PDB file of N, CA, C and O in Angstrom:
ATOM      1  N   GLY A   1       0.802  -1.193   0.000  1.00  0.00           N
ATOM      2  CA  GLY A   1       0.000   0.000   0.000  1.00  0.00           C
ATOM      3  C   GLY A   1       0.838   1.248   0.000  1.00  0.00           C
ATOM      4  O   GLY A   1       2.027   1.229   0.317  1.00  0.00           O
ATOM      5  N   GLY A   2       0.197   2.324  -0.360  1.00  0.00           N
ATOM      6  CA  GLY A   2       0.875   3.614  -0.412  1.00  0.00           C
ATOM      7  C   GLY A   2       0.877   4.297   0.933  1.00  0.00           C
ATOM      8  O   GLY A   2       0.196   3.881   1.870  1.00  0.00           O
ATOM      9  N   HIS A   3       1.638   5.325   1.004  1.00  0.00           N
ATOM     10  CA  HIS A   3       1.723   6.129   2.216  1.00  0.00           C
ATOM     11  C   HIS A   3       0.856   7.367   2.068  1.00  0.00           C
ATOM     12  O   HIS A   3       0.707   7.907   0.972  1.00  0.00           O
ATOM     13  N   ALA A   4       0.297   7.803   3.160  1.00  0.00           N
ATOM     14  CA  ALA A   4      -0.399   9.082   3.201  1.00  0.00           C
ATOM     15  C   ALA A   4       0.547  10.068   3.881  1.00  0.00           C
ATOM     16  O   ALA A   4       0.948   9.858   5.026  1.00  0.00           O
ATOM     17  N   PHE A   5       0.897  11.130   3.188  1.00  0.00           N
ATOM     18  CA  PHE A   5       1.834  12.106   3.717  1.00  0.00           C
ATOM     19  C   PHE A   5       1.089  13.359   4.172  1.00  0.00           C
ATOM     20  O   PHE A   5       0.089  13.753   3.572  1.00  0.00           O
ATOM     21  N   THR A   6       1.588  13.973   5.236  1.00  0.00           N
ATOM     22  CA  THR A   6       1.007  15.225   5.712  1.00  0.00           C
ATOM     23  C   THR A   6       1.356  16.342   4.733  1.00  0.00           C
ATOM     24  O   THR A   6       2.302  16.213   3.956  1.00  0.00           O
ATOM     25  N   PRO A   7       0.603  17.428   4.765  1.00  0.00           N
ATOM     26  CA  PRO A   7       0.947  18.568   3.899  1.00  0.00           C
ATOM     27  C   PRO A   7       2.382  19.067   4.127  1.00  0.00           C
ATOM     28  O   PRO A   7       3.044  19.494   3.181  1.00  0.00           O
ATOM     29  N   GLU A   8       2.857  19.015   5.362  1.00  0.00           N
ATOM     30  CA  GLU A   8       4.223  19.455   5.654  1.00  0.00           C
ATOM     31  C   GLU A   8       5.251  18.540   4.979  1.00  0.00           C
ATOM     32  O   GLU A   8       6.262  19.006   4.453  1.00  0.00           O
ATOM     33  N   THR A   9       4.976  17.237   5.002  1.00  0.00           N
ATOM     34  CA  THR A   9       5.892  16.292   4.365  1.00  0.00           C
ATOM     35  C   THR A   9       5.878  16.470   2.857  1.00  0.00           C
ATOM     36  O   THR A   9       6.928  16.408   2.217  1.00  0.00           O
ATOM     37  N   ILE A  10       4.721  16.685   2.291  1.00  0.00           N
ATOM     38  CA  ILE A  10       4.619  16.919   0.845  1.00  0.00           C
ATOM     39  C   ILE A  10       5.396  18.183   0.473  1.00  0.00           C
ATOM     40  O   ILE A  10       6.088  18.208  -0.545  1.00  0.00           O
ATOM     41  N   ALA A  11       5.286  19.226   1.288  1.00  0.00           N
ATOM     42  CA  ALA A  11       6.035  20.459   1.037  1.00  0.00           C
ATOM     43  C   ALA A  11       7.541  20.197   1.115  1.00  0.00           C
ATOM     44  O   ALA A  11       8.303  20.721   0.302  1.00  0.00           O
ATOM     45  N   ALA A  12       7.972  19.391   2.089  1.00  0.00           N
ATOM     46  CA  ALA A  12       9.394  19.068   2.222  1.00  0.00           C
ATOM     47  C   ALA A  12       9.889  18.284   1.013  1.00  0.00           C
ATOM     48  O   ALA A  12      10.990  18.532   0.520  1.00  0.00           O
ATOM     49  N   MET A  13       9.084  17.339   0.532  1.00  0.00           N
ATOM     50  CA  MET A  13       9.471  16.551  -0.646  1.00  0.00           C
ATOM     51  C   MET A  13       9.544  17.438  -1.878  1.00  0.00           C
ATOM     52  O   MET A  13      10.455  17.294  -2.693  1.00  0.00           O
ATOM     53  N   SER A  14       8.607  18.341  -2.019  1.00  0.00           N
ATOM     54  CA  SER A  14       8.598  19.260  -3.155  1.00  0.00           C
ATOM     55  C   SER A  14       9.821  20.173  -3.115  1.00  0.00           C
ATOM     56  O   SER A  14      10.470  20.400  -4.135  1.00  0.00           O
ATOM     57  N   THR A  15      10.126  20.691  -1.933  1.00  0.00           N
ATOM     58  CA  THR A  15      11.311  21.538  -1.775  1.00  0.00           C
ATOM     59  C   THR A  15      12.574  20.760  -2.119  1.00  0.00           C
ATOM     60  O   THR A  15      13.463  21.284  -2.790  1.00  0.00           O
ATOM     61  N   ALA A  16      12.657  19.518  -1.668  1.00  0.00           N
ATOM     62  CA  ALA A  16      13.823  18.683  -1.945  1.00  0.00           C
ATOM     63  C   ALA A  16      13.999  18.476  -3.446  1.00  0.00           C
ATOM     64  O   ALA A  16      15.115  18.563  -3.958  1.00  0.00           O
ATOM     65  N   LEU A  17      12.915  18.204  -4.145  1.00  0.00           N
ATOM     66  CA  LEU A  17      13.012  18.019  -5.591  1.00  0.00           C
ATOM     67  C   LEU A  17      13.438  19.316  -6.266  1.00  0.00           C
ATOM     68  O   LEU A  17      14.266  19.293  -7.177  1.00  0.00           O
ATOM     69  N   ASP A  18      12.887  20.440  -5.836  1.00  0.00           N
ATOM     70  CA  ASP A  18      13.294  21.733  -6.390  1.00  0.00           C
ATOM     71  C   ASP A  18      14.787  21.982  -6.157  1.00  0.00           C
ATOM     72  O   ASP A  18      15.481  22.481  -7.043  1.00  0.00           O
ATOM     73  N   LEU A  19      15.275  21.636  -4.972  1.00  0.00           N
ATOM     74  CA  LEU A  19      16.698  21.805  -4.676  1.00  0.00           C
ATOM     75  C   LEU A  19      17.560  20.935  -5.580  1.00  0.00           C
ATOM     76  O   LEU A  19      18.613  21.370  -6.045  1.00  0.00           O
ATOM     77  N   CYS A  20      17.119  19.714  -5.827  1.00  0.00           N
ATOM     78  CA  CYS A  20      17.842  18.825  -6.747  1.00  0.00           C
ATOM     79  C   CYS A  20      17.910  19.443  -8.139  1.00  0.00           C
ATOM     80  O   CYS A  20      18.969  19.490  -8.765  1.00  0.00           O
ATOM     81  N   LEU A  21      16.775  19.910  -8.604  1.00  0.00           N
ATOM     82  CA  LEU A  21      16.715  20.463  -9.960  1.00  0.00           C
ATOM     83  C   LEU A  21      17.550  21.728 -10.084  1.00  0.00           C
ATOM     84  O   LEU A  21      18.083  22.015 -11.156  1.00  0.00           O
ATOM     85  N   ASP A  22      17.671  22.491  -8.997  1.00  0.00           N
ATOM     86  CA  ASP A  22      18.522  23.684  -9.008  1.00  0.00           C
ATOM     87  C   ASP A  22      19.989  23.331  -9.198  1.00  0.00           C
ATOM     88  O   ASP A  22      20.758  24.135  -9.724  1.00  0.00           O
ATOM     89  N   GLU A  23      20.382  22.138  -8.773  1.00  0.00           N
ATOM     90  CA  GLU A  23      21.786  21.722  -8.848  1.00  0.00           C
ATOM     91  C   GLU A  23      22.147  21.024 -10.158  1.00  0.00           C
ATOM     92  O   GLU A  23      23.325  20.892 -10.492  1.00  0.00           O
ATOM     93  N   LEU A  24      21.147  20.584 -10.887  1.00  0.00           N
ATOM     94  CA  LEU A  24      21.396  19.791 -12.091  1.00  0.00           C
ATOM     95  C   LEU A  24      21.243  20.654 -13.341  1.00  0.00           C
ATOM     96  O   LEU A  24      20.674  21.744 -13.284  1.00  0.00           O
ATOM     97  N   PRO A  25      21.754  20.159 -14.471  1.00  0.00           N
ATOM     98  CA  PRO A  25      21.578  20.902 -15.722  1.00  0.00           C
ATOM     99  C   PRO A  25      20.106  21.183 -15.995  1.00  0.00           C
ATOM    100  O   PRO A  25      19.222  20.485 -15.499  1.00  0.00           O
ATOM    101  N   PHE A  26      19.864  22.209 -16.787  1.00  0.00           N
ATOM    102  CA  PHE A  26      18.499  22.669 -17.046  1.00  0.00           C
ATOM    103  C   PHE A  26      17.583  21.542 -17.501  1.00  0.00           C
ATOM    104  O   PHE A  26      16.464  21.419 -17.002  1.00  0.00           O
ATOM    105  N   ARG A  27      18.030  20.730 -18.426  1.00  0.00           N
ATOM    106  CA  ARG A  27      17.201  19.627 -18.919  1.00  0.00           C
ATOM    107  C   ARG A  27      17.837  18.321 -18.484  1.00  0.00           C
ATOM    108  O   ARG A  27      18.978  18.019 -18.835  1.00  0.00           O
ATOM    109  N   ILE A  28      17.085  17.552 -17.716  1.00  0.00           N
ATOM    110  CA  ILE A  28      17.573  16.230 -17.338  1.00  0.00           C
ATOM    111  C   ILE A  28      16.615  15.195 -17.923  1.00  0.00           C
ATOM    112  O   ILE A  28      15.431  15.478 -18.108  1.00  0.00           O
ATOM    113  N   PRO A  29      17.121  14.005 -18.213  1.00  0.00           N
ATOM    114  CA  PRO A  29      16.253  12.968 -18.787  1.00  0.00           C
ATOM    115  C   PRO A  29      15.112  12.611 -17.837  1.00  0.00           C
ATOM    116  O   PRO A  29      15.243  12.724 -16.619  1.00  0.00           O
ATOM    117  N   SER A  30      14.003  12.182 -18.407  1.00  0.00           N
ATOM    118  CA  SER A  30      12.833  11.846 -17.597  1.00  0.00           C
ATOM    119  C   SER A  30      13.125  10.700 -16.634  1.00  0.00           C
ATOM    120  O   SER A  30      12.560  10.658 -15.541  1.00  0.00           O
ATOM    121  N   ASP A  31      14.003   9.764 -17.022  1.00  0.00           N
ATOM    122  CA  ASP A  31      14.315   8.670 -16.107  1.00  0.00           C
ATOM    123  C   ASP A  31      15.090   9.175 -14.893  1.00  0.00           C
ATOM    124  O   ASP A  31      14.937   8.632 -13.799  1.00  0.00           O
ATOM    125  N   ALA A  32      15.916  10.203 -15.067  1.00  0.00           N
ATOM    126  CA  ALA A  32      16.634  10.789 -13.934  1.00  0.00           C
ATOM    127  C   ALA A  32      15.659  11.515 -13.011  1.00  0.00           C
ATOM    128  O   ALA A  32      15.776  11.425 -11.789  1.00  0.00           O
ATOM    129  N   LEU A  33      14.712  12.222 -13.581  1.00  0.00           N
ATOM    130  CA  LEU A  33      13.699  12.906 -12.780  1.00  0.00           C
ATOM    131  C   LEU A  33      12.874  11.892 -11.987  1.00  0.00           C
ATOM    132  O   LEU A  33      12.551  12.116 -10.820  1.00  0.00           O
ATOM    133  N   LYS A  34      12.540  10.785 -12.632  1.00  0.00           N
ATOM    134  CA  LYS A  34      11.780   9.728 -11.942  1.00  0.00           C
ATOM    135  C   LYS A  34      12.594   9.140 -10.796  1.00  0.00           C
ATOM    136  O   LYS A  34      12.051   8.885  -9.721  1.00  0.00           O
ATOM    137  N   LEU A  35      13.891   8.922 -11.011  1.00  0.00           N
ATOM    138  CA  LEU A  35      14.746   8.385  -9.961  1.00  0.00           C
ATOM    139  C   LEU A  35      14.833   9.354  -8.785  1.00  0.00           C
ATOM    140  O   LEU A  35      14.752   8.933  -7.631  1.00  0.00           O
ATOM    141  N   LEU A  36      14.996  10.637  -9.063  1.00  0.00           N
ATOM    142  CA  LEU A  36      15.035  11.635  -7.990  1.00  0.00           C
ATOM    143  C   LEU A  36      13.740  11.603  -7.181  1.00  0.00           C
ATOM    144  O   LEU A  36      13.765  11.566  -5.951  1.00  0.00           O
ATOM    145  N   SER A  37      12.615  11.618  -7.884  1.00  0.00           N
ATOM    146  CA  SER A  37      11.309  11.628  -7.219  1.00  0.00           C
ATOM    147  C   SER A  37      11.102  10.371  -6.383  1.00  0.00           C
ATOM    148  O   SER A  37      10.652  10.446  -5.240  1.00  0.00           O
ATOM    149  N   THR A  38      11.429   9.231  -6.950  1.00  0.00           N
ATOM    150  CA  THR A  38      11.266   7.962  -6.242  1.00  0.00           C
ATOM    151  C   THR A  38      12.155   7.903  -5.010  1.00  0.00           C
ATOM    152  O   THR A  38      11.732   7.420  -3.960  1.00  0.00           O
ATOM    153  N   SER A  39      13.389   8.392  -5.133  1.00  0.00           N
ATOM    154  CA  SER A  39      14.312   8.389  -4.004  1.00  0.00           C
ATOM    155  C   SER A  39      13.801   9.271  -2.875  1.00  0.00           C
ATOM    156  O   SER A  39      13.900   8.908  -1.703  1.00  0.00           O
ATOM    157  N   ILE A  40      13.256  10.422  -3.226  1.00  0.00           N
ATOM    158  CA  ILE A  40      12.694  11.325  -2.223  1.00  0.00           C
ATOM    159  C   ILE A  40      11.496  10.667  -1.540  1.00  0.00           C
ATOM    160  O   ILE A  40      11.374  10.716  -0.316  1.00  0.00           O
ATOM    161  N   LEU A  41      10.619  10.055  -2.323  1.00  0.00           N
ATOM    162  CA  LEU A  41       9.463   9.364  -1.749  1.00  0.00           C
ATOM    163  C   LEU A  41       9.895   8.228  -0.823  1.00  0.00           C
ATOM    164  O   LEU A  41       9.325   8.046   0.253  1.00  0.00           O
ATOM    165  N   ASP A  42      10.906   7.464  -1.247  1.00  0.00           N
ATOM    166  CA  ASP A  42      11.383   6.351  -0.425  1.00  0.00           C
ATOM    167  C   ASP A  42      11.922   6.850   0.908  1.00  0.00           C
ATOM    168  O   ASP A  42      11.612   6.287   1.958  1.00  0.00           O
ATOM    169  N   ALA A  43      12.730   7.907   0.866  1.00  0.00           N
ATOM    170  CA  ALA A  43      13.305   8.438   2.103  1.00  0.00           C
ATOM    171  C   ALA A  43      12.209   9.013   3.005  1.00  0.00           C
ATOM    172  O   ALA A  43      12.255   8.837   4.222  1.00  0.00           O
ATOM    173  N   ALA A  44      11.240   9.688   2.424  1.00  0.00           N
ATOM    174  CA  ALA A  44      10.129  10.233   3.212  1.00  0.00           C
ATOM    175  C   ALA A  44       9.300   9.099   3.820  1.00  0.00           C
ATOM    176  O   ALA A  44       8.805   9.223   4.940  1.00  0.00           O
ATOM    177  N   SER A  45       9.151   8.009   3.094  1.00  0.00           N
ATOM    178  CA  SER A  45       8.406   6.859   3.601  1.00  0.00           C
ATOM    179  C   SER A  45       9.093   6.234   4.805  1.00  0.00           C
ATOM    180  O   SER A  45       8.449   5.621   5.656  1.00  0.00           O
ATOM    181  N   ARG A  46      10.416   6.400   4.864  1.00  0.00           N
ATOM    182  CA  ARG A  46      11.188   5.871   6.002  1.00  0.00           C
ATOM    183  C   ARG A  46      11.276   6.882   7.139  1.00  0.00           C
ATOM    184  O   ARG A  46      11.914   6.612   8.157  1.00  0.00           O
ATOM    185  N   GLY A  47      10.641   8.047   6.978  1.00  0.00           N
ATOM    186  CA  GLY A  47      10.572   8.998   8.086  1.00  0.00           C
ATOM    187  C   GLY A  47      11.392  10.261   7.938  1.00  0.00           C
ATOM    188  O   GLY A  47      11.301  11.155   8.779  1.00  0.00           O
ATOM    189  N   GLU A  48      12.196  10.356   6.880  1.00  0.00           N
ATOM    190  CA  GLU A  48      12.987  11.580   6.700  1.00  0.00           C
ATOM    191  C   GLU A  48      12.061  12.735   6.331  1.00  0.00           C
ATOM    192  O   GLU A  48      11.167  12.583   5.499  1.00  0.00           O
ATOM    193  N   ARG A  49      12.281  13.882   6.950  1.00  0.00           N
ATOM    194  CA  ARG A  49      11.428  15.042   6.681  1.00  0.00           C
ATOM    195  C   ARG A  49      12.211  16.299   6.320  1.00  0.00           C
ATOM    196  O   ARG A  49      11.617  17.284   5.881  1.00  0.00           O
ATOM    197  N   ALA A  50      13.521  16.288   6.494  1.00  0.00           N
ATOM    198  CA  ALA A  50      14.333  17.475   6.210  1.00  0.00           C
ATOM    199  C   ALA A  50      14.593  17.578   4.706  1.00  0.00           C
ATOM    200  O   ALA A  50      15.171  16.664   4.117  1.00  0.00           O
ATOM    201  N   PRO A  51      14.173  18.683   4.078  1.00  0.00           N
ATOM    202  CA  PRO A  51      14.360  18.812   2.633  1.00  0.00           C
ATOM    203  C   PRO A  51      15.805  18.621   2.174  1.00  0.00           C
ATOM    204  O   PRO A  51      16.042  18.007   1.134  1.00  0.00           O
ATOM    205  N   ASP A  52      16.776  19.139   2.934  1.00  0.00           N
ATOM    206  CA  ASP A  52      18.158  19.004   2.489  1.00  0.00           C
ATOM    207  C   ASP A  52      18.634  17.563   2.547  1.00  0.00           C
ATOM    208  O   ASP A  52      19.385  17.124   1.676  1.00  0.00           O
ATOM    209  N   ARG A  53      18.205  16.818   3.566  1.00  0.00           N
ATOM    210  CA  ARG A  53      18.588  15.398   3.630  1.00  0.00           C
ATOM    211  C   ARG A  53      17.864  14.594   2.558  1.00  0.00           C
ATOM    212  O   ARG A  53      18.433  13.651   2.007  1.00  0.00           O
ATOM    213  N   LEU A  54      16.619  14.951   2.253  1.00  0.00           N
ATOM    214  CA  LEU A  54      15.911  14.295   1.144  1.00  0.00           C
ATOM    215  C   LEU A  54      16.638  14.575  -0.172  1.00  0.00           C
ATOM    216  O   LEU A  54      16.786  13.686  -1.010  1.00  0.00           O
ATOM    217  N   ARG A  55      17.088  15.814  -0.342  1.00  0.00           N
ATOM    218  CA  ARG A  55      17.843  16.198  -1.552  1.00  0.00           C
ATOM    219  C   ARG A  55      19.119  15.374  -1.661  1.00  0.00           C
ATOM    220  O   ARG A  55      19.415  14.824  -2.721  1.00  0.00           O
ATOM    221  N   LEU A  56      19.876  15.286  -0.568  1.00  0.00           N
ATOM    222  CA  LEU A  56      21.127  14.525  -0.596  1.00  0.00           C
ATOM    223  C   LEU A  56      20.881  13.061  -0.932  1.00  0.00           C
ATOM    224  O   LEU A  56      21.624  12.462  -1.709  1.00  0.00           O
ATOM    225  N   HIS A  57      19.837  12.489  -0.344  1.00  0.00           N
ATOM    226  CA  HIS A  57      19.507  11.086  -0.628  1.00  0.00           C
ATOM    227  C   HIS A  57      19.238  10.894  -2.125  1.00  0.00           C
ATOM    228  O   HIS A  57      19.738   9.952  -2.741  1.00  0.00           O
ATOM    229  N   ALA A  58      18.450  11.794  -2.692  1.00  0.00           N
ATOM    230  CA  ALA A  58      18.094  11.678  -4.108  1.00  0.00           C
ATOM    231  C   ALA A  58      19.304  11.866  -5.011  1.00  0.00           C
ATOM    232  O   ALA A  58      19.490  11.106  -5.962  1.00  0.00           O
ATOM    233  N   LEU A  59      20.125  12.865  -4.728  1.00  0.00           N
ATOM    234  CA  LEU A  59      21.306  13.099  -5.570  1.00  0.00           C
ATOM    235  C   LEU A  59      22.294  11.950  -5.458  1.00  0.00           C
ATOM    236  O   LEU A  59      22.926  11.580  -6.448  1.00  0.00           O
ATOM    237  N   ASN A  60      22.438  11.374  -4.257  1.00  0.00           N
ATOM    238  CA  ASN A  60      23.320  10.212  -4.106  1.00  0.00           C
ATOM    239  C   ASN A  60      22.793   9.019  -4.883  1.00  0.00           C
ATOM    240  O   ASN A  60      23.574   8.272  -5.472  1.00  0.00           O
ATOM    241  N   ALA A  61      21.489   8.829  -4.894  1.00  0.00           N
ATOM    242  CA  ALA A  61      20.895   7.733  -5.679  1.00  0.00           C
ATOM    243  C   ALA A  61      21.170   7.940  -7.166  1.00  0.00           C
ATOM    244  O   ALA A  61      21.459   6.987  -7.891  1.00  0.00           O
ATOM    245  N   LEU A  62      21.078   9.183  -7.611  1.00  0.00           N
ATOM    246  CA  LEU A  62      21.334   9.483  -9.018  1.00  0.00           C
ATOM    247  C   LEU A  62      22.798   9.237  -9.367  1.00  0.00           C
ATOM    248  O   LEU A  62      23.101   8.684 -10.424  1.00  0.00           O
ATOM    249  N   LYS A  63      23.702   9.643  -8.486  1.00  0.00           N
ATOM    250  CA  LYS A  63      25.143   9.409  -8.717  1.00  0.00           C
ATOM    251  C   LYS A  63      25.456   7.921  -8.739  1.00  0.00           C
ATOM    252  O   LYS A  63      26.264   7.468  -9.550  1.00  0.00           O
ATOM    253  N   ALA A  64      24.827   7.163  -7.861  1.00  0.00           N
ATOM    254  CA  ALA A  64      25.087   5.724  -7.787  1.00  0.00           C
ATOM    255  C   ALA A  64      24.616   5.004  -9.043  1.00  0.00           C
ATOM    256  O   ALA A  64      25.146   3.951  -9.397  1.00  0.00           O
ATOM    257  N   ARG A  65      23.632   5.568  -9.707  1.00  0.00           N
ATOM    258  CA  ARG A  65      23.090   4.946 -10.915  1.00  0.00           C
ATOM    259  C   ARG A  65      24.052   5.070 -12.080  1.00  0.00           C
ATOM    260  O   ARG A  65      24.045   4.233 -12.982  1.00  0.00           O
ATOM    261  N   GLN A  66      24.870   6.092 -12.074  1.00  0.00           N
ATOM    262  CA  GLN A  66      25.735   6.358 -13.238  1.00  0.00           C
ATOM    263  C   GLN A  66      26.905   5.426 -13.318  1.00  0.00           C
ATOM    264  O   GLN A  66      27.715   5.530 -14.239  1.00  0.00           O
TER     265      GLN A  66
END
């Protein structure tokens, strides 16, 4: 089943994704965007709520994929 996130958690995930996109080239492939989003969701599902730590988790997942 899926997780139900609070509005605060959704805002943190959105901020984290925005921070990731600010660090990456203007156009990134859709599969990279999906990986970033999935990584943020996974970390939030495990209880992480800090946007910067969500960002780091997602960027590390993207680096590990390369």
